[in-house]
C-alpha positions in Angstrom: -0.1 0.0 -0.1 1.4 3.3 -1.2 1.9 6.1 1.7 -1.3 8.6 1.5 -2.1 11.7 2.9 -3.9 11.9 6.4 -7.4 12.9 5.9 -8.4 16.2 6.5 -12.1 16.5 8.0 -14.4 19.2 6.6 -15.5 22.2 9.0 -19.2 22.9 9.4 -19.1 25.3 12.2 -21.6 24.9 14.9 -22.1 27.7 17.6 -22.8 27.1 21.0 -23.9 29.6 23.9 -23.5 28.4 27.3 -23.5 30.6 30.5 -22.8 33.3 27.7 -19.7 31.7 26.9 -19.3 31.4 23.1 -18.2 27.8 21.7 -17.6 27.1 18.1 -17.4 23.4 17.1 -16.3 23.0 13.7 -16.9 19.1 13.8 -20.1 18.6 15.5 -21.7 17.2 12.3 -19.5 13.8 12.9 -22.4 12.8 15.5 -24.8 12.4 12.5 -23.8 9.0 11.4 -26.4 9.5 8.4 -24.3 12.8 7.4 -22.7 12.1 3.7 -19.4 12.9 5.3 -19.5 10.9 8.4 -18.8 7.3 7.3 -16.5 8.3 4.4 -14.2 10.2 6.9 -14.0 7.1 9.2 -13.1 5.0 6.1 -10.6 7.3 5.0 -9.0 7.5 8.5 -9.0 3.7 8.3 -7.3 3.7 5.2 -4.6 6.1 6.5 -4.1 3.8 9.8 -3.6 1.0 7.2 -1.1 2.7 5.5 1.0 3.9 8.5 0.9 0.4 9.8 1.7 -1.7 6.5 5.5 -1.1 6.9 5.0 -2.5 10.4 3.5 -5.7 9.4 6.3 -8.2 10.1 6.9 -6.4 13.6 3.1 -6.6 14.0 3.1 -10.4 13.0 6.0 -11.1 15.2 4.4 -9.3 18.0 1.2 -11.4 17.6 3.0 -14.9 17.5 5.0 -14.0 20.6 1.6 -13.2 22.5 -0.1 -16.2 21.0 2.6 -18.6 21.7 2.3 -17.9 25.3 -1.3 -18.8 25.4 -1.9 -22.5 26.4 -4.5 -23.0 23.7 -6.0 -26.2 25.3 -6.8 -25.1 28.6 -9.8 -25.1 31.3 -10.6 -23.1 34.7 -11.0 -25.1 37.8 -14.3 -27.0 38.0 -16.5 -25.1 40.7 -19.2 -27.1 42.4 -22.7 -25.9 42.4 -25.8 -28.5 43.0 -25.2 -31.9 41.5 -22.6 -30.7 39.0 -19.0 -29.4 38.5 -18.9 -26.5 36.3 -16.0 -25.1 34.2 -15.1 -23.7 31.0 -12.5 -25.0 28.1 -10.5 -23.6 25.4 -9.7 -25.7 22.4 -6.7 -24.9 20.2 -7.5 -22.4 17.4 -11.0 -21.4 19.1 -11.9 -17.9 20.0 -14.4 -18.7 22.8 -15.0 -20.7 25.9 -16.9 -24.0 25.8 -18.8 -24.3 28.9 -19.0 -27.9 30.5 -20.3 -29.7 33.5 -19.7 -33.0 35.2 -21.8 -35.0 37.5 -20.2 -34.6 41.1 -21.0 -38.5 41.7 -18.7 -39.2 38.4 -19.4 -39.1 34.6 -18.4 -37.4 31.6 -18.2 -33.6 30.6 -21.5 -32.5 29.2 -21.1 -29.0 26.9 -24.1 -27.2 27.8 -22.8 -23.9 26.0 -20.3 -23.4 23.5 -19.5 -20.1 22.4 -17.6 -21.0 19.1 -20.9 -22.3 17.9 -23.0 -19.5 18.9 -20.5 -17.1 17.5 -20.2 -19.0 14.1 -20.5 -16.2 11.1 -20.6 -13.2 13.3 -18.1 -10.4 13.4 -18.5 -10.2 16.9 -19.9 -12.0 20.1 -20.1 -11.3 23.6 -21.8 -13.4 26.3 -23.4 -12.1 29.4 -25.6 -14.2 31.6 -25.3 -17.8 31.6 -27.9 -18.9 34.0 -28.9 -22.4 34.8 -32.3 -22.9 36.5 -32.7 -24.5 39.7 -33.8 -27.9 38.6 -30.2 -27.8 36.4 -32.4 -28.8 33.2 -32.9 -25.3 31.7 -30.6 -22.6 30.5 -31.0 -18.9 29.7 -28.1 -17.1 28.3 -27.7 -13.5 27.0 -25.6 -12.6 23.8 -24.7 -9.6 22.1 -23.7 -9.8 18.1 -22.5 -6.3 17.4 -21.0 -4.6 20.5 -23.9 -2.4 21.2 -24.5 -4.1 24.5 -28.0 -4.7 23.6 -28.8 -8.2 24.5 -30.9 -11.1 23.6 -31.9 -13.7 25.9 -32.5 -17.2 24.6 -33.2 -20.6 26.4 -31.8 -24.0 26.1 -33.3 -27.4 27.2 -30.2 -29.1 28.6 -31.9 -32.4 28.6 -32.6 -32.5 25.0 -30.0 -30.0 24.0 -32.8 -27.9 21.8 -33.0 -24.2 21.8 -36.5 -23.0 23.1 -38.4 -20.7 21.0 -38.6 -18.1 23.5 -36.6 -14.9 22.8 -36.3 -11.9 25.0 -35.0 -8.7 23.0 -33.6 -5.2 24.4 -32.2 -6.6 27.3 -29.4 -5.6 29.5 -28.4 -9.2 29.6 -28.9 -9.5 33.4 -31.3 -12.5 34.4 -32.4 -14.7 37.6 -34.2 -17.8 37.8 -37.3 -18.0 40.2 -37.5 -21.3 42.2 -40.3 -22.8 39.9 -37.9 -23.2 37.0 -40.3 -21.6 34.7 -39.8 -17.8 35.6 -37.2 -15.6 34.7 -36.4 -12.0 35.9 -34.5 -9.9 33.6 -33.4 -6.3 33.0 -34.7 -4.1 30.0 -33.0 -1.3 28.1 -35.0 2.2 27.1 -34.2 4.0 24.0 -30.9 5.4 25.3 -29.5 2.1 26.6 -30.3 2.6 30.1 -31.2 -0.4 32.0 -34.5 0.9 33.5 -37.1 -2.1 34.1 -37.1 -5.5 35.4 -39.9 -7.9 33.7 -41.1 -11.4 34.4 -41.1 -13.8 31.8 -42.9 -17.2 32.2 -41.4 -20.0 29.9 -43.3 -20.6 26.9 -45.6 -17.5 26.9 -45.3 -14.8 24.5 -42.8 -12.1 25.5 -45.3 -9.4 24.6 -47.3 -10.7 27.5 -44.4 -10.2 30.1 -45.1 -8.2 33.3 -43.2 -5.2 34.1 -42.2 -5.7 38.0 -40.3 -2.5 38.2 -39.7 0.5 36.6 -37.0 3.2 37.5 -38.3 6.7 36.5 -35.0 8.5 37.6 -32.8 8.9 34.7 -30.0 8.9 36.8 -30.5 5.5 38.1 -29.6 1.9 36.4 -31.4 -0.9 37.3 -29.7 -4.4 37.9 -31.3 -8.0 39.1 -29.3 -10.5 40.8 -29.6 -13.3 43.6 -27.0 -14.4 46.1 -25.6 -18.0 46.9 -28.5 -19.0 49.0 -30.7 -18.5 46.0 -33.8 -17.7 48.5 -34.2 -14.3 47.3 -34.3 -12.4 44.0 -33.1 -8.6 44.4 -33.6 -5.5 42.3 -30.7 -3.0 42.5 -31.6 0.5 41.3 -28.8 3.2 41.7 -26.7 5.8 40.7 -23.0 6.9 41.4 -23.6 7.6 45.0 -27.2 6.4 45.9 -29.3 3.4 45.5 -31.8 1.3 47.0 -32.5 -2.8 46.7 -35.7 -4.5 46.6 -36.6 -8.2 47.2 -38.7 -11.2 47.0 -38.6 -14.5 48.0 -37.6 -17.1 45.2 -40.2 -19.3 46.0 -43.0 -16.4 45.3 -42.3 -15.1 41.8 -45.6 -13.8 41.2 -45.5 -11.8 44.7 -44.6 -8.2 45.0 -41.2 -6.8 45.6 -40.4 -5.0 48.8 -38.0 -2.0 49.4 -35.3 -2.9 52.2 -34.4 1.1 52.6 -35.7 3.9 50.4 -33.1 5.8 48.9 -31.4 8.5 50.5 -29.1 11.0 49.1 -25.5 9.9 49.2 -26.0 6.5 50.8 -25.4 3.1 49.2 -25.8 -0.2 50.4 -25.7 -3.8 49.1 -27.6 -6.8 50.5 -26.7 -10.4 51.2 -28.9 -12.8 53.1 -28.3 -15.4 55.7 -30.7 -17.4 58.3 -33.7 -15.0 57.6 -31.6 -11.8 58.1 -30.2 -9.5 55.5 -26.6 -8.9 55.8 -25.7 -5.2 54.4 -22.4 -3.7 53.0 -23.0 0.1 53.2 -21.4 3.4 53.4 -24.0 4.6 55.7 -22.3 6.7 58.4 -19.2 4.8 56.9 -17.2 6.7 54.2 -14.9 3.4 53.7 -18.1 1.1 54.4 -19.2 -1.1 57.3 -21.1 -4.4 57.6 -24.7 -4.4 59.3 -27.4 -6.7 59.3 -31.3 -6.6 59.9 -34.2 -9.1 60.2 -35.8 -9.9 56.8 -39.2 -9.0 58.2 -37.8 -5.6 59.5 -35.4 -4.4 56.8 -35.4 -0.8 57.3 -32.5 1.0 58.5 -33.9 1.8 62.0 -33.2 -1.8 62.7 -29.8 -2.0 61.3 -27.1 -3.3 63.7 -23.5 -3.0 63.2 -21.4 -6.4 62.6 -18.1 -4.9 61.6 -17.6 -1.2 61.9 -15.9 1.3 59.7 -12.2 2.1 59.6 -10.5 5.1 58.6 -7.6 3.2 57.5 -9.1 0.2 55.9 -11.4 0.3 52.7 -13.9 -2.2 52.8 -14.7 -2.8 49.1 -17.1 -5.6 49.0 -18.3 -8.8 50.8 -19.7 -12.4 50.2 -21.4 -14.2 52.8 -21.3 -18.2 53.6 -23.6 -20.0 56.2 -20.4 -19.6 58.6 -18.3 -16.9 57.1 -18.3 -13.6 56.0 -15.5 -12.8 53.6 -14.4 -9.0 53.0 -12.6 -7.6 50.2 -10.6 -4.6 51.5 -7.8 -2.3 50.8 -5.5 -0.8 53.3 -2.5 1.5 52.3 -3.5 1.0 48.5 -3.0 -2.9 48.6 -6.0 -5.4 48.9 -6.5 -7.9 51.7 -8.8 -10.6 52.5 -10.6 -10.6 55.8 -12.2 -13.9 57.2 -15.0 -13.1 59.9 -16.3 -16.1 61.9 -20.0 -15.5 62.3 -20.5 -17.6 65.4 -17.1 -16.6 67.1 -17.3 -13.0 66.0 -13.7 -13.1 65.3 -11.7 -12.3 62.2 -8.1 -12.7 60.6 -6.6 -11.7 57.4 -5.0 -13.9 54.7 -1.4 -12.7 54.1 0.4 -12.5 50.7 4.0 -11.7 49.9 4.4 -9.9 46.4 5.2 -6.1 46.6 2.3 -5.5 44.6 -0.8 -7.9 43.7 -4.5 -8.3 43.6 -6.7 -10.8 45.3 -10.3 -11.2 45.3 -13.0 -13.9 46.2 -13.0 -15.7 43.1 -15.9 -16.6 40.5 -15.7 -20.3 41.5 -17.6 -19.7 44.6 -21.1 -21.0 44.1 -22.0 -23.0 47.2 -23.4 -21.1 50.3 -22.8 -24.2 52.9 -19.2 -24.4 53.1 -16.1 -23.5 54.9 -14.0 -23.2 52.0 -13.4 -20.1 49.7 -11.8 -19.7 46.4 -9.6 -16.8 45.9 -8.2 -15.3 42.7 -4.8 -13.9 43.2 -2.2 -12.7 40.8 0.4 -10.0 40.8 2.2 -8.0 37.9 4.7 -10.9 37.7 2.5 -14.1 39.0 0.0 -15.4 36.5 -3.3 -15.9 37.8 -3.9 -18.4 40.4 -6.8 -20.1 42.0 -6.4 -20.6 45.7 -8.5 -22.7 48.0 -8.5 -21.3 51.4 -10.0 -23.4 54.4 -11.5 -20.6 56.8 -11.6 -23.0 59.9 -7.9 -24.2 59.5 -6.5 -21.0 57.7 -4.8 -23.4 55.2 -4.3 -22.7 51.9 -3.7 -24.6 48.7 -3.2 -23.3 45.0 -5.4 -25.3 42.8 -4.0 -23.7 39.4 -1.8 -21.3 38.1 -2.3 -20.0 34.6 0.1 -21.3 32.3 2.2 -18.6 30.5 4.4 -20.3 28.3 8.2 -19.1 28.7 7.0 -16.8 31.7 9.4 -17.3 34.7 8.7 -15.0 37.6 12.3 -15.0 39.0 13.4 -13.0 35.6 11.6 -9.9 36.9 11.5 -7.5 39.4 8.1 -5.6 40.9 8.3 -3.0 43.3 6.0 -0.4 44.5 6.8 3.4 45.2 4.6 6.7 46.3 5.1 9.5 44.1 4.8 12.9 45.6 2.1 15.0 43.5 1.8 18.6 43.2 0.0 19.2 46.4 1.9 16.7 48.5 -0.4 13.6 48.1 1.5 10.1 47.6 0.2 8.1 44.6 1.0 4.6 44.5 3.0 3.6 41.1 3.9 -0.1 40.6 7.0 -0.7 38.5 7.8 -3.9 36.5 11.1 -4.7 34.8 13.3 -7.4 33.6 16.0 -8.4 36.3 19.4 -6.9 35.6 17.7 -3.5 34.2 20.0 -0.4 35.0 18.3 2.6 36.3 20.5 4.7 34.0 17.7 7.0 32.4 18.2 5.0 29.0 15.2 2.4 29.3 11.9 3.0 27.3 9.1 3.1 29.5 5.3 2.4 29.4 2.9 4.0 31.7 -0.7 2.9 32.5 -3.4 4.6 34.2 -7.5 5.1 34.6 -8.5 7.0 37.8 -12.3 7.6 37.5 -15.6 6.3 39.0 -13.8 5.2 42.0 -12.7 2.3 39.7 -9.6 0.2 41.3 -7.0 -1.1 38.6 -5.9 -4.1 40.0 -2.0 -4.9 40.2 -2.5 -8.0 38.5 -0.9 -10.2 35.8 -1.2 -8.3 32.3 -2.9 -11.5 30.6 -4.6 -9.5 27.9 -2.3 -6.7 27.4 0.8 -9.1 27.6 3.0 -6.2 28.4 5.7 -8.6 28.9 6.3 -7.8 25.1 7.6 -4.6 25.9 9.1 -5.6 29.3 11.3 -8.3 27.7 12.5 -5.8 25.1 14.0 -3.5 27.8 10.8 -1.5 28.8 9.7 -0.3 32.6 6.4 -1.0 32.6 4.4 1.5 35.3 0.9 1.2 36.7 -0.1 4.5 38.1 -2.8 4.7 40.9 -4.0 8.5 40.5 -7.0 10.0 42.7 -10.1 9.4 41.2 -9.7 5.6 41.8 -10.4 3.9 45.1 -7.1 2.3 45.7 -6.4 4.5 48.9 -9.9 4.4 49.9 -13.1 6.4 49.3 -11.4 9.8 50.0 -9.1 8.8 47.2 -11.9 8.8 44.7 -13.6 11.7 46.1 -10.5 14.0 45.7 -10.5 13.3 41.9 -13.9 14.0 40.7 -16.2 17.1 40.3 -14.2 20.2 41.0 -11.1 18.1 41.8 -10.7 16.4 38.5 -7.5 17.8 37.8 -5.9 15.7 40.6 -6.2 12.8 38.5 -4.4 14.5 35.4 -1.5 15.8 37.6 -1.1 12.9 39.6 -0.7 10.7 36.3 1.9 13.3 35.1 3.7 13.3 38.2 4.3 9.7 37.9 5.6 10.2 34.5 8.0 13.0 35.8 9.1 10.6 38.7 10.1 8.0 36.1 12.2 10.4 34.1 13.6 12.4 37.0 14.6 9.1 38.9 16.2 7.7 35.6 13.9 4.6 35.5 13.0 5.9 32.0 14.5 7.9 29.3 13.0 11.4 28.7 12.4 10.9 25.0 11.1 7.4 25.4 7.8 7.7 27.6 4.6 6.1 26.2 1.5 6.2 28.0 -1.9 4.5 27.4 -5.4 4.6 28.6 -8.8 4.0 27.7 -12.3 5.3 27.9 -12.3 7.4 31.2 -8.5 6.4 31.0 -8.6 8.2 27.4 -9.6 11.3 28.9 -6.7 10.8 31.3 -4.4 10.5 28.3 -5.9 13.5 26.5 -5.7 16.0 29.1 -2.4 14.9 30.3 -0.9 15.6 27.0 -2.8 18.9 26.6 -0.9 19.8 30.0 2.5 18.2 29.4 2.9 17.3 25.7 6.5 17.4 26.4 6.4 14.6 29.0 5.5 11.9 26.4 6.8 10.7 23.1 3.9 8.1 22.3 0.1 7.9 23.6 -2.2 5.3 23.0 -5.7 6.3 23.7 -8.7 3.6 23.5 -12.2 4.5 23.0 -11.3 7.9 24.6 -13.9 10.2 26.5 -12.5 13.3 25.2 -15.6 15.4 24.2 -16.6 16.3 27.6 -18.8 19.3 27.6 -20.8 18.3 24.3 -21.3 14.6 25.9 -22.5 16.1 29.1 -25.1 18.5 27.6 -26.6 15.4 25.6 -29.2 14.0 27.8 -30.1 11.5 25.4 -26.7 9.6 25.5 -27.0 6.5 27.6 -24.7 7.3 30.5 -25.0 11.2 30.7 -27.5 12.0 33.4 -26.0 9.0 35.8 -22.6 10.7 35.1 -23.6 14.1 36.5 -22.3 12.4 39.8 -19.0 11.9 38.7 -18.4 15.0 36.7 -21.1 17.5 37.3 -23.7 19.0 35.3 -22.5 21.6 32.8 -25.8 23.4 33.3 -24.3 24.5 36.5 -21.9 27.5 35.5 -19.2 26.3 38.1 -19.1 23.0 36.5 -19.2 24.1 32.9 -16.4 26.2 33.6 -14.1 23.4 35.2 -15.1 21.1 32.6 -13.9 23.7 29.9 -10.8 23.9 31.6 -9.8 20.3 31.2 -12.1 18.8 28.5 -9.4 17.0 25.8 -11.3 18.2 22.8 -11.9 22.0 24.1 -8.1 22.2 25.2 -6.4 21.2 21.9 -3.8 23.7 21.1 -1.5 25.0 18.5 1.7 22.8 19.8 3.5 19.9 19.2 1.9 16.6 20.2 3.4 13.0 21.1 2.8 10.3 18.4 -0.8 9.1 18.8 -2.5 6.0 18.3 -6.5 6.2 18.6 -9.2 3.8 18.7 -12.9 3.6 19.0 -16.0 1.3 18.0 -18.6 2.5 15.7 -21.4 0.9 17.8 -20.1 1.8 21.1 -22.9 3.2 23.5 -20.6 4.3 26.1 -18.0 6.6 24.3 -19.4 7.4 21.1 -17.3 7.1 17.9 -17.5 10.8 17.2 -15.7 11.9 20.3 -12.4 10.4 19.2 -13.4 11.2 15.4 -13.6 15.0 16.3 -10.7 14.9 18.6 -8.3 13.4 16.0 -9.6 16.0 13.4 -9.0 19.0 15.6 -5.5 17.5 16.7 -4.6 17.1 12.7 -5.9 20.8 12.3 -3.9 22.5 15.2 -0.8 20.1 16.3 2.4 21.8 14.8 4.9 18.7 14.4 5.1 15.9 12.2 4.7 13.0 14.8 2.2 10.3 13.8 -1.2 10.5 14.4 -3.4 7.4 13.3 -6.8 6.7 14.1 -9.0 3.3 13.6 -12.7 2.8 14.2 -13.6 -0.8 14.4 -16.8 -0.5 12.2 -18.3 -3.9 13.7 -17.6 -3.6 17.3 -18.1 -1.5 20.7 -16.9 -0.1 23.8 -14.7 -3.3 24.6 -13.2 -4.0 20.8 -13.0 -7.2 19.2 -14.4 -10.3 21.3 -12.2 -13.2 20.2 -9.2 -14.2 22.9 -7.0 -14.2 19.6 -8.2 -11.3 17.8 -7.6 -8.7 20.5 -3.8 -9.9 20.3 -3.7 -8.2 17.1 -4.9 -5.0 18.1 -2.4 -5.2 21.1 0.1 -6.0 18.5 -0.4 -3.1 16.7 -0.3 -0.6 19.4 3.1 -1.9 20.8 4.7 -2.0 17.0 3.4 1.5 16.8 5.2 2.4 20.1 8.3 0.5 19.1 8.5 2.1 16.1 8.0 5.7 17.4 10.7 5.1 19.8 13.1 3.8 16.8 13.7 0.5 18.7 12.4 -2.0 16.0 11.4 -1.1 12.7 10.2 -3.5 10.0 10.7 -3.2 6.1 7.9 -3.1 3.8 
C-alpha cells in the first residue's frame, strides 16, 4: 500500500452559547452517522491507519506470534461445585471462545451445555453476558450480543434434549435470574437511551409481549440490576446511581409476589444486600465513608433496625463482601494494597489472609457457588505472578493453590516488581507499581510504558497483564508502570472523592507526576516514555498531553472520552445523566467552566503533540465514535509537529473492541508495534 495523505475533515461550524460563553465546534456534524461525510471520513481514517501500519506488518506479526505462543490454547478453569454438578470452562486450540461444560459430582462425562464458538459462528462480534442454569438444572438462559451495542437477547436451552427453545427476549441489558419454580425468569430491559430501567417477569412458553413489568425506574440517573445470592432464597433488584441506591427483594419461591424495598433511597447513601438465616447482611457506606457491615431481620428490613457487625475504619476500605453460612469474607484495601478478611460469624472473630508480593491483586473468585461451605476460592495474581486459584480453608486457615495459569516461557524469577509512592503537586502520595526485567540498569536509558485510569472510584488491579501482555515490551527493555491516581479507590473512598467533580484535575496531575518521577529518577529515558489509557483513561491521556505534551513521546488512547462538555449536555446519551454524579452537570456554570478547563477536545492547542494511536468502536454506546473522531480531526488541524497521528474505528464492534481471545492480540500487537516504531527501537521493512 502506497503512503497516503492524512485525511482532513471538513469544517461545518456549530455555535454554542452556554452561560454567555461562545464555543465554536467545527466538527459537531460527525455526531450524525447519516451525514454524507461521516462514514467516508471514518473509512478514510481507517485507510490512513492501514497505510501507516503497513510497513510495520512484520513487526506486528512477530508480536502477535509471541503473544499467542504464550497462551495455552487447550486450557480449562478449575471445576466449581454447584448443586449436582461441577462447572468449568474449556478452551480448545484455534477456538476464539470458551466452551462451558459440567460433570456430575458423583462421576461421569463432561457435558457441553454452551459452546460460544457455535453461537458465534458467522458473526463478526460475540459477547456473552448471563449464563444462568435453572434450579432444576435442566434449563439454561443465556444472553448474547452480536454487534457490540450492549443490547442483548436472551435465549433458552433445554439441557436434557440440547434443543434451543423458541422464547427470545430482546432489548435486554443481559442480566437475568431464575425463580425457584423453574419457569419464571426476571430480566432487565433497556430504554431508548440504553439505560437499564425495567425488570420484567417472563414465564417460559409465554409470548414475551405478555411479560409483566415488576419494576420501572423513573429517575434517569439510576440504572437497574437484578441478582440473587448463593442461598438463592431471594431475588434482588438493585437500582441506583453513582452515590445513591436502594434494593428491593422477593422470595424466590414466590415469583408472582410483590417486591419490597429494604430501605428507600437517601442521597449519598449506598448499600448492597446479602442474606443468611432469615437476616439481611448489608455492606453500606451509611455513616461509614469506607463502608461497614450491618444486619437486619428480613421481616424488619428498614434502616432503623440495622445493627453493626463490623464497624468502619478510617484506614481500611471495605470494598465488598461475600457471605457464606458460617463466614463473612471481606475484600479490603489498606495503604493501597488489597487484603482478605475472614470473619467467623459464630465466634465473632476475624483474621487476615496474607500475601508476599510487593504489589498484587486478590479477590473472592468466581468459583464460589455454594453457600454451605467452609472453603473459599480466591483469585490471586501479581504483575509478575500469573493468575492463580487458591483454595482457602476458613477453619484451619490452610491454603492450597489449585491452579496457576500457564504462560509459556514466563519465569517469575526473571522479573522485578516494586511499589513506590510518588509525590504529586499538592503533596499527595500516589501509588505507582513498577515492573522490569531483572538486571535492568536505572540509568535513564530505558523506554517506559505508563498505564492509568483514575475515574469512577474504579480500582485498577496490580494483576498479571494477561490481556495486554506488556511483557512483550518488558522483555525488550521497557519499564512498565501502573499508576493509581486519585479518582480511583485504591487508597480508600477519599482517594476517589478527591479525583472527581471540581477536583478532577488531581487525576491528571497525579498521572503526570508519575511520568515525571520515572524520568527524574532515571527509570525511563526522557525521550522514550509512552502512556496508555482507555475510556475515562482515554480522557486521562488527552488531558495529560494537553497539559504536558513534552512529557510523552507516544500515547495510545482507546475509546477515549474526550468531548466532555458536548457529551454531558446531551441527555439522550446512555450514560450522561448518571454521569452528573461523577463530573457534574454543565448546566451549572461552575461545573461548565471547570469541565471546559480540562476537556481534551476543548483544549487542543497549537503545539507539538506526542505520536498518537487512537481507536474506537462504531457501535460503542458508552463512548460514542464521534468523540475520538472529532478529537483526531482537531488535533490534525492544530498540532504543529510531524509526529504520527493514526486513528482506527472498529466498524463492527463497541466499547470493548473485538471479542475473540486471539483477535484482541492483533490489536495489542498493533499498538506495541506503533510504540516501538515511534521510539525507533524496532522497525520493519516494507
